[in-house]
Structures are given as C-alpha cells and as structure tokens.
C-alpha positions in Angstrom: 0.0 0.0 0.0 2.8 2.4 1.0 4.6 1.6 -2.3 1.5 2.3 -4.3 1.1 5.7 -2.6 4.7 6.6 -3.3 4.2 5.7 -7.0 1.0 7.7 -7.2 2.7 10.8 -5.6 5.6 10.5 -8.1 3.2 10.1 -11.0 1.2 13.2 -9.9 4.4 15.1 -9.4 5.6 14.2 -12.9 2.3 15.3 -14.5 2.3 18.6 -12.7 5.9 19.2 -13.6 5.1 18.5 -17.2 2.1 20.8 -17.2 4.2 23.5 -15.6 6.9 23.2 -18.2 4.5 23.3 -21.2 2.3 26.1 -19.8 5.4 28.2 -18.8 7.0 27.7 -22.2 3.9 28.7 -24.1 3.4 31.7 -21.8 6.9 32.9 -22.5 6.3 32.4 -26.2 3.1 34.4 -26.1 5.0 37.3 -24.5 7.8 37.0 -27.1 10.1 36.6 -24.2 13.1 35.1 -26.0 15.5 35.4 -23.1 13.0 33.7 -20.8 12.5 30.9 -23.3 16.2 30.4 -23.5 16.6 30.2 -19.7 13.8 27.8 -19.3 14.9 25.5 -22.1 18.5 25.4 -21.0 17.3 24.5 -17.5 15.2 21.6 -18.8 17.7 20.4 -21.5 19.5 18.0 -19.2 16.3 16.7 -17.5 14.4 13.6 -18.6 11.5 14.9 -20.7 8.6 13.2 -22.6 8.4 13.1 -26.4 5.5 15.6 -26.2 7.6 18.1 -24.3 10.6 17.7 -26.6 8.3 18.2 -29.6 6.7 21.3 -28.1 10.2 22.8 -27.4 11.2 22.3 -31.0 8.0 23.9 -32.3 8.5 26.9 -30.1 12.1 27.2 -31.1 11.1 27.0 -34.7 8.8 29.9 -34.2 11.2 31.8 -31.9 14.8 31.1 -33.2 15.8 34.4 -31.7 16.1 32.5 -28.4 19.4 31.4 -29.9 20.3 29.4 -32.9 22.7 27.3 -30.8 19.6 26.2 -28.8 17.7 25.4 -32.0 20.5 23.1 -33.2 21.0 21.5 -29.7 17.3 20.6 -29.4 17.4 18.9 -32.7 19.8 16.4 -31.2 18.4 16.2 -27.7 19.3 13.0 -25.8 15.6 12.1 -25.4 15.0 11.5 -29.1 17.0 8.3 -28.9 14.2 6.9 -26.9 11.3 8.3 -28.8 11.8 8.8 -32.6 13.2 6.0 -34.7 12.9 8.2 -37.9 14.9 10.9 -36.3 17.6 8.5 -35.2 17.8 7.1 -38.7 18.1 10.6 -40.2 20.9 11.5 -37.7 22.8 8.3 -38.5 22.5 9.1 -42.3 23.8 12.6 -41.6 26.8 11.3 -39.6 27.6 8.9 -42.5 27.4 11.8 -45.0 29.6 14.0 -42.9 32.2 11.2 -42.7 32.1 10.9 -46.5 32.8 14.6 -46.7 35.7 14.4 -44.4 37.2 11.6 -46.6 36.6 13.8 -49.7 34.1 11.4 -51.2 32.0 14.4 -52.2 29.7 12.8 -54.8 28.7 10.0 -52.5 28.1 12.5 -49.7 26.0 14.6 -51.9 23.7 11.7 -52.8 23.2 10.9 -49.1 22.4 14.5 -48.2 20.1 14.7 -51.2 18.2 11.6 -50.0 17.7 13.2 -46.6 16.4 16.4 -48.1 14.0 14.4 -50.3 12.8 12.4 -47.3 12.0 15.7 -45.5 10.1 17.0 -48.4 8.2 13.8 -48.8 7.2 13.9 -45.1 6.1 17.5 -45.4 3.5 17.6 -48.2 1.9 20.8 -46.9 5.4 22.4 -46.5 8.2 21.8 -44.1 7.3 22.7 -40.6 9.0 25.7 -38.9 10.4 23.4 -36.2 12.3 21.5 -39.0 13.2 24.3 -41.3 16.6 25.2 -40.0 17.6 21.5 -40.0 16.4 21.2 -43.6 18.3 24.3 -44.6 21.5 22.8 -43.0 21.0 19.7 -45.2 20.8 22.0 -48.3 23.9 23.7 -47.2 25.7 20.4 -46.9 24.5 19.5 -50.4 25.9 22.7 -51.8 29.3 22.1 -50.0 29.5 18.6 -51.4 28.8 19.8 -55.0 31.5 22.5 -54.5 34.0 20.0 -53.2 33.3 17.7 -56.2 33.9 20.7 -58.5 30.3 20.8 -59.7 30.3 24.6 -59.5 27.2 25.4 -61.6 25.1 22.9 -59.6 26.6 24.2 -56.3 25.6 27.8 -57.2 22.0 26.6 -57.9 21.7 24.9 -54.5 23.2 27.8 -52.6 20.5 30.0 -54.2 17.8 27.8 -52.6 18.9 28.7 -49.1 17.1 31.8 -47.7 18.3 34.7 -45.6 16.5 33.2 -42.5 19.0 30.3 -42.3 21.2 30.8 -39.3 24.5 30.3 -41.3 23.5 32.5 -44.2 26.7 34.6 -43.9 28.7 31.4 -44.4 26.5 30.4 -47.3 27.1 33.8 -49.0 30.9 33.4 -48.4 30.9 30.0 -50.0 28.6 31.1 -52.8 31.1 33.9 -53.5 33.9 31.4 -53.9 31.8 29.1 -56.1 30.9 32.1 -58.4 34.6 33.2 -58.5 35.8 29.7 -59.4 33.0 29.3 -62.0 34.0 32.8 -63.5 30.5 34.0 -62.7 31.6 37.4 -61.5 28.1 38.8 -61.5 27.2 36.3 -58.8 30.5 36.7 -57.0 30.1 40.5 -56.6 26.4 40.0 -55.7 27.3 37.6 -52.9 29.8 40.1 -51.6 27.2 42.8 -51.7 24.8 40.6 -49.6 27.6 40.0 -47.1 27.9 43.7 -46.7 24.2 44.0 -45.9 23.1 46.3 -43.1 22.0 43.2 -41.3 25.6 42.2 -40.7 28.8 44.0 -39.6 30.4 46.8 -41.7 33.4 44.5 -42.1 33.8 41.4 -44.3 35.7 38.2 -44.0 39.4 38.7 -45.0 39.1 36.4 -48.0 36.0 38.2 -49.1 38.0 41.4 -49.6 40.6 39.4 -51.5 38.0 37.9 -53.9 36.4 41.3 -54.3 39.7 42.9 -55.2 40.7 40.1 -57.6 37.3 40.3 -59.3 37.3 44.0 -59.7 40.8 43.9 -61.0 39.8 41.4 -63.6 37.0 43.7 -64.7 39.5 46.7 -64.8 37.6 48.5 -62.1 40.7 49.9 -60.6 39.1 52.7 -58.4 36.7 50.2 -56.9 39.5 47.7 -56.2 41.5 50.4 -54.5 38.5 51.4 -52.4 38.1 47.8 -51.3 41.8 47.7 -50.3 41.4 50.9 -48.3 38.4 49.3 -46.5 40.4 46.2 -45.8 43.2 48.3 -44.3 40.6 50.2 -42.2 39.4 46.9 -40.8 42.9 45.8 -39.9 43.5 49.1 -38.0 40.2 48.8 -36.2 41.0 45.3 -35.1 44.6 46.3 -34.1 43.5 49.3 -32.1 40.6 47.5 -30.3 37.8 49.7 -31.8 36.6 46.5 -33.5 35.1 44.7 -30.4 33.5 41.4 -29.7 30.2 43.0 -30.4 31.2 43.9 -33.9 32.6 40.4 -34.4 29.3 38.8 -33.2 27.2 40.9 -35.7 29.1 39.3 -38.6 27.1 36.1 -38.3 23.4 35.3 -37.5 24.4 32.4 -35.2 26.4 34.7 -32.9 24.3 37.8 -33.3 21.2 35.9 -32.2 23.0 35.5 -28.8 24.3 39.0 -28.7 20.9 40.5 -29.2 19.6 38.6 -26.2 22.0 40.6 -24.0 20.4 43.9 -24.9 17.0 43.4 -23.3 15.2 46.1 -25.3 11.7 45.0 -24.4 11.7 44.5 -20.6 8.0 45.4 -20.4 7.1 42.1 -22.0 9.4 39.9 -19.9 7.6 37.4 -17.7 9.6 37.8 -14.5 7.0 35.6 -12.7 8.3 32.6 -14.8 12.0 33.5 -15.2 13.4 35.7 -12.5 15.7 38.8 -12.9 18.6 36.9 -11.3 18.2 34.0 -13.8 18.1 36.4 -16.7 21.2 38.3 -15.5 23.0 35.0 -15.0 22.2 33.9 -18.6 23.3 37.3 -20.0 26.6 36.9 -18.2 27.1 33.4 -19.6 26.3 34.7 -23.2 28.7 37.7 -22.8 31.5 35.5 -21.4 31.0 33.0 -24.3 31.1 35.7 -27.0 34.1 37.4 -25.5 36.0 34.1 -25.2 35.1 33.2 -28.8 36.3 36.6 -30.0 39.6 36.3 -28.1 40.1 32.9 -29.7 39.4 34.2 -33.2 41.1 37.5 -33.0 44.8 36.4 -33.6 43.8 34.3 -36.6 41.7 37.1 -38.0 44.7 39.5 -37.6 47.0 37.2 -39.4 44.5 36.5 -42.2 44.0 40.3 -42.7 47.7 40.9 -42.8 48.2 38.2 -45.5 45.2 39.4 -47.5 46.5 43.0 -47.5 49.8 41.7 -48.9 48.2 39.7 -51.7 45.7 42.5 -52.5 48.3 45.2 -52.6 50.4 43.1 -55.0 47.3 42.5 -57.2 46.5 46.2 -57.3 50.0 47.1 -58.4 50.4 44.4 -61.0 47.9 44.2 -63.8 49.3 41.0 -65.2 49.0 38.9 -62.1 45.2 38.6 -62.2 44.2 38.6 -65.9 41.3 40.4 -67.5 37.7 39.7 -68.3 36.3 41.7 -71.2 32.7 40.5 -70.9 30.2 39.4 -68.3 27.1 37.2 -68.7 24.5 38.7 -71.0 21.8 40.3 -68.8 19.0 38.6 -70.7 20.6 35.2 -70.0 20.6 36.0 -66.3 17.0 37.1 -66.3 16.1 33.8 -68.0 17.7 32.0 -65.1 15.2 33.6 -62.7 17.8 35.7 -60.8 16.5 38.8 -58.9 18.1 42.1 -59.8 19.7 44.2 -57.2 22.7 46.5 -57.9 25.8 45.5 -56.0 26.2 48.9 -54.4 22.6 48.9 -53.0 22.7 49.6 -49.2 19.0 49.4 -48.3 17.3 46.0 -48.5 14.9 43.7 -46.7 16.1 40.5 -45.0 14.6 38.3 -47.7 16.6 40.2 -50.3 19.9 39.0 -48.9 21.5 36.6 -51.3 19.6 37.9 -54.3 22.1 40.5 -55.3 23.6 40.3 -58.8 26.2 42.7 -60.2 24.7 44.4 -63.2 27.7 46.5 -64.2 30.1 45.7 -67.0 33.8 45.1 -67.5 35.8 48.3 -68.1 38.7 46.3 -69.8 37.3 47.0 -73.3 37.1 50.7 -72.6 40.5 50.7 -71.1 42.0 48.9 -74.2 40.3 51.4 -76.5 41.8 54.4 -74.6 45.3 53.0 -75.1 45.0 52.8 -78.9 
C-alpha cells in the first residue's frame, strides 16, 4: 500500500511538472520573451522529458529562433530523441555517415546521401516543411551545396546555394561559399552579388578577409581599378580597427546570425514584455553573463587568426592592385537577358537598403571596363 502511494505521488508530481513546463514555455512564447524561453529550455535540457515536451520545445524554437540558434540546433539532437523517434535516429545516422564521407573527400557519395535526406524531409512534409524542422532542412541543403562545391560541380553548387534563404542561421557562411563558387566558375556577376549581400546592413560593416581578396581580384579582372583600391582601403581600415581595439567582440558577433542571435539577447530592449514571474531577474542576468562571457571568449580565440588573415590578404591585395598581369582580364560578363532567363532577382551591388529576404539575391549588373581601357590605349 505504501509503495502504491509513493508511485501515485511520483506520477502526480511528474504530471504537474510536465504541465508546468508546457504552460510556462507557451506563456513565454506568447509574451515573445526570448531570453526567458532560452533560460527555461536550458534549465530543462538536461532533464528527462517526454516526447511531447521535446516536440513542443522544438516547435516553439522553430517559431522563436531568436532565443538562440545554438539552442535550436542543440534541441534537434536532444538525448531524449534516442528513446522516442526511430525516424529521427535514422536521419541523424545518415547525416553522420554523409559527414564522414565529406571528411574523406568522397563528395559525390556525400551529396547523394544529403540529397536523399532532403528528399525524405520534403516527402514527409506535403503541406510544406514545418518551422520546427526548417533550420535542420536548410542545413542539409547547405551540406548538399558544399558537397557539390567539393566535387567541383560549381554550376550545380551555385544553384543549391541559391535555394537557401536569408533566414538560415548560417546565411553569412552560405554567401561566403557562394562567392567562392561564383569566382571559381567565373560568374563574376554572382560573385560580386554575394559580396554585396555579405555587406548588408543586417551584418557588420566589415567582411571576412578572404571576401576582400576575392572582391579585389574580381574588380581587377574587370579593370575597375578605383573600386578595387576602395576595397583595399576598406580592408586596411578593418585591420587598423582590429589592431586598435575599436573593433570589439560586439562587432565580431554581428558578422554572423548564429552569434548575433546571442548578442541581441543581452540587450533586453523590451523589458516590459518579460515574464519575471516565470523566469526571475537573477536568472536572466546570469544567462546574459554566460552569453557575454562566451562571446568574449570566442572573440579572443578568433582575433589572432583574424589579424594574421587580414595581414596576408592585405599583402596579396596590394600586390594584385599594383600588378595588372598577375590577375588577368575579363572583357565581358554574362549577358543580362541570360541572367533574367535563369530567374535571378536584380539588385545593384552597391545597394545599401534591403529587406532581410533580399539578402543573397544581389547580382552585379555592371560591365567590364577592360574593353574601354583597351580602346583608350589605342
């Protein structure tokens, strides 16, 4: 009898705890309290939870990825799914195998496996892929594009990169890779367009060191000397800012949606909507400190490598700007009508005002100045 009472108490306790978790999570979501959602989910992440609770958490994170993209990715591989979802386990195993193929440079085999996973997701989502799965799906597309790039299927890689929208948490990296694919494929319109998107107001004013290098090489090939010099000046400005300390961990975090999603949580702009009755002030301040410490640590780790990369790129870029023969010339770009037929959206590379969903759709619509330069020398 005593044992039965104990079991009954434990069962009741478990049910009330579950209801408390679900109701609190939904209340925080209703208030758009992203910091609160993050604190609650981090607290429960290491606890044993039911499949229903795990699924609810993923749905909420799908709707509120601003609680931190790291949390979105972590919840996709929560320890509990090993007990609940055989389909998810099978998918994760397939991903792990594809990743191993990528590491061993078996790019074509890896692509086929990633493609099968993407097709499986689409087949399971006839009404459209759910928001709780969307970041995971985009990451599979990203892996597909990388596999195509690694296998030197550059045209196909560019097509897959174009499928990934600006809402993907690694969109900055996608644009960086798309830039390289365009450069190697000699699609300089796409190359400069991807660079323009990286310079979007949604990100930092500063670009990746290699992005400056590709930009300068491309502009030199198009005989756009003044623009190439302006890019070099901007590169040197970045180096000085990093060297002097005016480029801080906050600037570094804004260069990527993954890290900026965390940095934005530390600002607490809408305190009036915070549910302090669910997540206390002390809990929030503690989480902000953890995020800040993590960002600062990551920045300190990255800063020396960034400094060295900038130094090398400045050297290569200066050499390229001074020597016209080192890069080569391109007299013509893709015909505009051909580009329109491929369904590319049109945005000038120097455009500074754009909406989030326009990121990645930039295409350079200028022309090579090499022909004009040659005519002047006659």
